[in-house]
C-alpha positions in Angstrom: 28.6 28.3 -4.7 31.4 25.3 -2.9 32.2 26.0 0.6 35.5 26.5 0.0 34.5 28.9 -3.0 32.5 30.2 -0.9 34.6 30.8 2.3 37.2 32.8 0.1 34.7 35.3 -1.5 33.5 36.1 2.1 37.4 36.7 3.0 37.6 39.1 -0.6 34.6 40.8 0.2 35.0 41.0 4.2 39.0 43.0 3.5 37.0 45.0 0.6 34.6 46.0 3.4 36.8 47.0 6.0 38.1 49.2 3.3 35.2 51.1 3.1 34.4 54.9 5.3 31.5 54.9 7.7 29.4 56.0 4.9 30.1 53.4 2.3 29.8 50.6 4.9 26.1 51.9 5.9 25.0 52.3 2.4 26.4 48.4 1.7 24.2 47.2 5.1 21.3 49.1 3.6 21.8 47.6 0.0 22.2 43.8 1.8 19.1 44.1 3.3 16.3 45.3 1.1 18.2 42.4 -0.8 17.3 40.0 2.2 14.2 38.0 1.8 12.5 36.5 5.6 15.0 34.6 7.2 17.6 36.4 6.7 15.9 39.4 8.3 14.8 36.9 11.0 18.5 35.9 11.9 19.4 39.5 12.2 16.2 40.8 14.1 17.3 37.7 16.5 20.8 38.4 16.3 21.4 41.8 16.6 20.5 42.6 20.4 23.2 40.1 21.5 25.8 42.1 19.6 25.1 45.2 20.3 25.3 44.1 24.3 28.7 44.3 25.3 29.4 43.2 29.3 32.2 45.5 30.1 32.9 44.0 33.7 33.3 40.8 31.9 35.5 42.9 28.9 37.3 45.3 31.0 40.9 44.7 33.4 39.0 44.3 36.9 41.3 47.5 38.0 38.9 49.6 36.0 35.7 47.9 36.9 36.8 48.9 40.1 37.1 52.0 39.3 34.2 52.3 37.4 32.3 50.6 41.0 33.1 53.4 43.0 31.2 56.2 40.9 27.9 54.0 41.7 26.1 54.5 45.0 25.5 51.5 47.4 21.9 51.4 46.6 22.8 50.7 42.7 25.4 48.9 43.5 23.0 45.9 44.8 20.9 45.9 42.2 24.1 44.9 40.1 25.0 42.5 42.1 21.8 40.7 40.8 22.7 41.0 37.5 24.5 37.9 37.4 26.8 35.8 38.9 30.1 37.3 37.5 28.8 40.7 38.9 27.7 39.6 41.6 31.7 38.3 42.0 33.4 41.1 41.0 31.4 43.2 43.0 31.2 41.5 46.0 35.1 41.4 45.4 35.9 45.3 45.4 37.3 46.3 48.9 37.7 49.8 48.3 33.6 49.7 46.5 31.9 48.5 49.9 34.7 50.6 52.5 33.5 53.9 50.6 30.3 52.5 50.5 30.5 52.6 54.7 32.4 55.9 54.8 29.6 57.5 52.8 27.3 56.4 55.1 29.2 58.4 58.5 29.7 54.4 59.6 33.5 53.7 61.1 35.9 51.4 59.0 38.9 49.7 59.8 41.1 50.5 57.5 43.1 47.0 57.8 40.3 44.9 57.3 40.3 44.4 53.6 38.6 41.6 53.1 35.5 43.1 50.8 32.4 40.3 52.0 33.3 41.7 55.0 32.4 45.7 54.0 29.7 44.1 52.4 28.4 42.6 55.7 29.0 45.8 57.7 26.6 48.0 54.9 23.8 45.7 54.7 23.5 45.6 58.5 23.8 49.0 58.4 21.2 49.7 56.2 18.8 47.1 57.8 19.1 49.4 61.3 18.8 52.9 59.8 15.8 51.1 58.1 14.0 49.5 61.1 15.0 53.1 63.2 12.7 55.1 60.4 9.9 52.2 60.7 10.8 52.9 64.2 11.3 48.7 64.7 14.9 48.7 66.0 14.2 48.7 69.9 12.5 46.4 72.4 11.8 47.8 76.3 11.8 45.2 79.6 11.9 46.0 83.0 14.4 45.5 86.3 11.8 45.0 88.9 13.8 44.1 92.8 13.9 47.9 94.7 11.1 49.0 97.6 12.1 52.7 97.5 12.9 55.0 94.6 15.9 54.4 93.0 18.4 57.4 92.2 21.1 56.5 90.9 21.7 54.5 87.2 25.2 54.1 85.7 26.0 51.5 82.6 29.2 50.1 81.8 29.5 46.9 79.2 26.2 45.2 79.6 26.0 45.7 83.3 23.6 48.3 84.6 24.0 49.8 88.4 21.2 50.7 90.4 21.3 52.6 93.2 18.0 53.1 95.9 16.3 55.1 99.1 16.2 51.2 100.2 19.8 51.6 101.5 20.9 48.9 98.4 22.6 49.1 95.5 22.3 46.2 92.8 23.9 45.2 89.5 21.5 43.8 86.8 22.8 42.0 83.4 20.5 43.9 81.3 20.3 41.3 78.4 18.5 38.4 81.0 17.6 40.5 83.3 18.7 39.1 85.9 20.4 40.4 89.5 24.4 39.2 89.8 25.2 41.4 93.2 22.6 43.0 95.8 24.6 44.6 98.8 23.1 46.8 101.6 24.5 50.8 101.3 23.7 54.0 102.4 21.0 56.4 100.0 22.5 56.4 97.0 22.8 59.8 94.7 25.6 57.9 92.5 27.1 54.9 91.7 30.3 54.3 89.4 31.6 50.8 89.1 33.9 48.4 88.1 34.5 44.4 88.2 36.0 44.4 92.2 34.2 47.7 93.3 31.4 50.0 93.3 31.9 53.8 94.5 28.4 55.2 96.1 27.9 58.7 96.7 25.1 59.6 99.0 22.9 61.9 100.2 24.2 61.3 103.8 27.1 63.4 102.6 29.5 61.6 102.4 31.4 58.5 99.3 32.2 54.8 100.1 33.9 51.8 98.2 31.8 48.8 98.4 33.9 45.2 97.9 30.9 43.2 95.4 31.9 39.9 95.9 31.6 40.4 99.8 29.0 43.1 99.9 31.8 45.2 102.6 32.8 48.5 102.5 36.4 48.9 102.0 36.0 53.0 102.4 34.7 56.0 103.6 35.0 59.2 102.2 34.0 62.2 105.0 34.0 65.4 104.2 31.2 67.4 102.3 28.6 69.5 104.2 25.8 68.7 101.3 24.7 65.2 99.6 26.8 64.0 97.0 25.8 64.6 93.5 28.1 62.6 91.2 31.4 60.3 91.7 34.2 59.7 89.2 37.3 57.7 90.0 40.4 56.7 88.0 43.2 53.5 89.3 46.0 54.4 87.3 46.0 58.3 89.3 44.8 56.9 92.6 41.8 59.5 92.3 38.2 59.7 93.4 36.4 62.9 92.6 33.3 64.3 94.3 30.4 66.8 93.3 28.4 68.4 96.1 25.6 70.3 97.4 28.1 72.1 99.3 29.0 73.9 96.2 32.5 72.0 96.3 34.7 69.4 94.4 36.6 67.1 96.6 39.7 65.0 95.1 40.4 61.9 97.6 43.6 59.1 97.5 41.0 56.2 96.1 42.6 53.7 98.4 43.5 55.7 101.6 40.4 57.8 101.8 42.4 60.7 102.0 41.0 64.3 101.1 43.8 65.5 98.8 42.0 68.8 97.9 39.0 71.4 97.9 38.2 73.0 94.7 36.4 75.4 95.5 34.6 78.2 93.0 31.0 77.0 92.2 27.9 79.4 93.7 25.5 76.2 92.9 25.0 72.4 93.4 27.6 70.5 91.4 25.8 67.7 90.3 28.3 66.1 87.6 31.9 65.4 87.6 33.9 64.2 84.8 37.1 62.9 84.9 38.8 62.0 81.6 41.8 62.0 79.6 42.6 64.7 77.0 43.4 63.8 73.7 43.6 67.5 72.9 47.2 70.1 72.8 45.9 73.7 73.7 48.3 76.3 75.7 47.0 74.8 78.9 47.1 71.3 78.4 48.3 68.2 76.7 47.6 65.1 74.9 47.4 62.8 77.9 46.8 65.0 80.6 43.8 64.0 82.9 41.0 66.6 83.4 38.6 67.4 85.8 35.0 68.8 84.9 32.5 70.1 87.5 29.2 72.0 86.5 26.3 73.0 88.3 23.3 75.0 87.2 24.9 77.8 85.4 28.9 77.0 84.7 31.0 74.0 83.7 34.4 74.0 85.3 37.6 72.8 83.9 40.4 71.9 86.0 43.8 69.6 86.0 44.3 66.9 87.7 46.7 64.3 88.5 49.1 63.1 91.5 49.8 67.0 92.3 47.7 67.9 95.0 47.0 71.8 94.6 45.1 72.7 91.1 43.7 75.3 90.2 41.0 76.2 87.8 42.2 76.4 84.2 39.0 78.1 83.1 34.9 78.4 83.4 32.5 78.2 80.5 29.2 79.1 80.4 26.6 80.3 78.1 25.6 83.3 79.5 27.1 86.3 81.7 23.2 87.1 83.2 22.5 83.5 84.7 19.8 83.8 81.9 20.4 80.3 80.6 20.5 76.9 82.7 21.9 74.3 82.0 21.1 70.5 81.9 22.7 68.2 84.7 24.1 66.3 81.3 28.3 66.9 80.7 29.9 65.0 78.2 33.6 64.9 77.6 35.1 63.3 75.4 38.8 64.3 75.6 38.1 66.7 72.8 34.5 68.2 73.1 33.0 69.1 75.5 29.0 69.3 75.2 25.9 70.1 77.2 22.8 71.1 76.7 20.3 74.2 77.8 16.4 75.0 77.1 17.4 77.4 74.4 19.4 74.5 72.5 22.8 72.4 71.9 26.7 73.3 73.6 29.7 72.5 72.6 32.8 73.1 73.1 36.2 72.8 71.2 38.3 71.6 73.9 41.4 72.3 72.6 40.3 76.2 71.7 37.3 76.0 74.2 35.3 77.8 71.6 32.0 77.2 71.5 30.1 75.9 68.8 26.0 75.3 68.4 24.6 73.7 65.2 21.9 75.8 63.9 19.4 73.2 64.3 15.9 73.8 65.5 14.2 70.0 67.0 17.4 70.9 69.3 15.9 73.6 71.0 13.2 71.9 71.8 14.3 68.7 72.6 17.0 67.6 75.9 20.1 66.7 75.4 20.9 62.9 76.0 24.3 62.1 74.2 26.2 63.9 71.3 28.3 62.1 68.8 29.7 62.4 65.5 27.0 60.8 63.4 24.4 60.2 65.0 22.8 61.7 68.0 20.2 60.5 70.9 17.7 63.1 72.0 14.4 63.6 74.4 11.1 64.9 75.8 10.5 64.4 79.3 7.8 61.6 79.6 7.2 61.5 76.0 9.9 59.9 73.0 13.1 59.1 72.8 15.1 60.9 69.4 17.4 60.1 67.4 18.6 62.5 64.9 21.4 62.6 62.3 23.9 65.4 62.6 24.5 65.3 58.9 21.9 66.1 57.6 20.4 67.3 60.8 16.7 65.6 60.8 15.1 63.8 63.3 15.0 60.3 62.3 13.4 57.7 64.6 11.4 58.3 67.8 10.2 55.7 70.5 7.8 56.3 72.9 8.6 57.0 76.8 6.7 56.2 79.9 6.2 58.1 82.4 9.3 58.6 84.3 10.6 59.7 87.2 11.9 63.3 86.5 15.2 64.6 88.3 16.4 68.0 89.0 20.1 66.5 88.8 19.4 64.8 85.5 19.8 61.0 87.8 16.8 59.1 87.4 18.0 58.4 83.4 21.1 57.2 81.2 22.1 56.2 78.1 23.3 53.3 77.0 25.7 52.0 74.7 27.4 55.2 72.9 29.4 54.0 69.9 26.9 53.5 67.3 26.3 57.0 67.5 29.6 57.8 65.7 28.9 55.2 63.2 26.8 51.5 63.1 29.6 48.7 62.4 27.3 45.8 62.3 28.3 45.1 65.6 27.6 48.0 68.2 23.9 48.0 68.0 23.8 46.1 70.7 22.9 45.8 74.1 21.4 49.1 76.3 20.2 52.0 74.2 18.1 54.1 77.6 17.7 53.5 81.2 15.4 55.7 83.9 14.0 54.7 86.8 10.2 55.1 87.7 7.7 55.8 90.1 6.9 52.3 91.2 10.3 51.8 91.9 11.2 49.6 88.5 13.4 50.3 85.8 12.6 50.8 82.0 14.9 49.7 79.5 14.8 50.5 76.0 17.6 48.0 74.0 18.8 47.1 70.8 16.1 44.2 69.2 18.8 41.3 67.3 19.0 41.5 63.9 16.6 40.4 61.7 
């Protein structure tokens, strides 16, 4: 048959074939196959698989492809990226897919960043860190050596660690390099807090002092307590310093002049922790933006309003047992929304707007001590055994890291948590720096640090 005649015949057959029912089409194909020889059957076999395949990501509009991809779990998405360059291009271009993947894992994200490759990298870094945590390979250790007597006080901020010792000195260290930046002569330090210009110390000599880093000079001396000062906090905006003491009192001072503005009474045990923080929630007693002072002893946490005014009365006293059968550990955290403390029986969390107590029913928390509690992850530890990381979404321990025989302190001042933001979700950048620090019997400081990304 001539080519022209064949094409005309094929057109007529095609029109007739399209007019048939599905059953008739199937019968026609069956008949044609029965008439085919080996060459035709081989041709059919080679092309049938290709004809049956449909690349939906290539054929569908981009918006529909993005909608379908949102239903896939992140691990499947990564596998799909390996199918072809076209699939990788489409999947990697979907901002919402990778933002959703990060959200589903609990990570913090900034919706204003619309670069899909950025969120894909965040996700990949996050799952790498989680794998390293589960494999106990996320951290490394080092030591700081320089004090000649027991280290009582530790305070960490922005990659710098301040240590206060019984050798009448305080030192400021860069934890990434292990180098001592400043070393100044002080009194015996039971508590320390610092910023770029100054260091504030609470001492076993019953006083608080303010020192200048650059010169080592004492700029203020706060006298008035009749017992050792175990905890200090301050706020430059308010020009206020607060101190908690073994004399059962909390004192409020003018930071710039050293004048005692008020003495807060009501505690019946050593005040081992004071926290000055801005409130972030509204209640009948306070509004967002108000400054709040928390003071804690062995059994109670007291809440005080504070500002430029001198007088203030206790807003509320929080406790977990009326008969004082349960002792609180001297680790107190307040982020403006929640108050968190722990005891031998478990973890205690209060909603600051209502003062209602929230207690996660988590058996492992009852066996471990609180290091730091956040929205996604939490740090807990056992004395002289392990540092634990717990996933609060599943209430399962996901990682542990061995700890040395460090020096114990009833005031909880011999150890501290380092960086905190990663506990509220990894974002690809906040998993650096200090994880845990503790003072050792040989007067050194043991550091647990994040390893660099693999």
